[in-house]
Structure formats: C-alpha cells, structure tokens
Phi, psi and omega in degrees: 000131179278167177299318179302323183297332185277350184273136179286146177286153182305332182265013178236158176251125181293139178286127181291140179295151180298137180290134179243141182272121182288132180288136174293140176276351180280135176304142178291347178265004185297137177238134177266115180260126183243106179299132176279132182279134175233129174268122181236130179233129180258161183048050191289315182257348184086163188304309188294309181294321181294320181296320180293318181293322177296316176305315177295321180295318178296324184278347185303124179051025178056027178086354183260062178275154180282159182291143178291146178243170182231157174079168176296333181275003180051052182275143173271116182221095185289351174278343178252322185213133178223105177191180175242153190215143176228109185274357184244018181284119182276137180222059183301320181294322178296314180299319179299316179295321176299320179304326184289333183250358190301321182292320179290323179295312181298324181292317181293320184273353177077033179224157176265124178260013183292136178063022177274158177239151184269146175223123188205174176201161174274129175235135185240122175245125175243198190304124178085355182280154183196177171214115184294168184305131184198166168252154178268349178201150173221183177296334183258327187254113179044058181292349182285347183285126184256316184222138172263143172224147177223118179252132189250143179220140170192162176297155179239128359292157187299121188271012181219162175243163183072207179077019181287152175271118176256122178250124180271141174285159176279135178228121184236120176295134183290332186258001178222163178275156176095192185258160176285164179290162183300331181293341181269348187280138169260168184206172169225139181261134178243127187289136180280069184280135180306135180064031172245155182222144176236147173233141175201165181287134184292354178280347182291138175284133183205165178208163171254120180288155188299138184262140170244114180236092187308322183285335183060014179278139185303321184293341183264011183289170169269108181261145177206152171254111178257133180197185182222151164263126190235144171285146179302136180286123181274135179249146177279154177307132185096350179281340185282175179292144179274000000 
C-alpha cells in the first residue's frame, strides 16, 4: 500500500484507531506507606505530681484489680488482652494537664478536640501481660473517640522490660482497594517512660508488647492511664430515660 492509499478522501471520514489503555509504570506490588503521627511529651506532670500519682496507682485496690476486658460486650479474652484495670481511678491533675495541651495536640493530629470529654482507666501490666494488635475506634465501634492518650508511670529504675507501645503505619496497595497485609506494615515502638504521655488517633493499629517483670510484684508493674477524648454521644429522640 502506498502512502497515498492511506489518506482519506475529502468525502470520507477516517476511522479512529482503537483506544488502548496505557500501562502504568508503577509496579503492581507498590505499597503506599503513611507514617502515623504520635505526639509524645516527657516530664509531663513533674517529679512531685507524677510520684504522688504513682503512689496512688500502686495502692489502688491493694493490687487486686479485675482483669481487663475487650469489645463492646466486655469479654474476657486472655488471647487478646492480659492486664488489670480500674475504671474508677480518679486523675484530676492529669486531666487538667491534658486540657492545657489539647489544642496543640489536636492541631498536630489534624482533628478538632473542641467540646470533647475524657474517658479513661488505670491499666496495670505485670509479667507476661500484653494487648494484641487492635484499633480503639471504627465506624461501628466507639466512633465518638477522637484522640487516644496513654500516660505512663513506673518505679525508677524501671523494674520491668518490654511493654512498649507499637504503633503501626498505614500501608495501602496502590493498585487495589483496602489495606496491605500485616507483613507489609511498618511500625515504631514508643518506650513506656515514667511521666511521659503519648497521643495518637484511635483509628491507628497498635499494641502493647509483652511485659517481663521478674519480681512479679504489683508495685513493679507497668502502670498507665489509658483514655480517649470523645465527642458527646448524640442520642435520637426517644433514646433518653422516660
């Protein structure tokens, strides 16, 4: 066929070539990793106030606290969580200190903490205790939680090993919907240092690494105040008490 043969005559319309989908140059195995922001403040309450709070935590219930539970049904599942918990432990000074930094924390995490309320408990981890990988909120599970906070207390020098907070980064495959497998996730471990506090968004996957406490004594435990800043739960008409 000559070059002239390929040209369309003025009274005809040339047929458009079939559309072809251009192949992406990005590997189909590509993973988009998004580091999760954690705000950490050390020496948060100061030596005197943190020491007094630790003393009260050690004395709480004489060390005979009930086991921590999981889920909305408050189920005891020692394959997921092993620790002791006190949901009635008062910490007014800690909450007041959190109020002073909440605006900066919210700005850093990209959330509004305005008009939030705190919900928290004392948690005690001793030898062999842990909390497996989990989220603190989903669209169905406690959606009112805006920010997670964890404040750490322990004797000095630290009488236990482990117990780090491991926060996983987000990993999203570029070519498929959903999250990557656990093998693809990266993380950072945060040390449970006395009188330090961390804040992060409750959607982040995280865990408490297993604690080793050779003495097994209650006073040598890893103590923490775990809690959330929560939006007020809205109720529909008719949900209130009659």
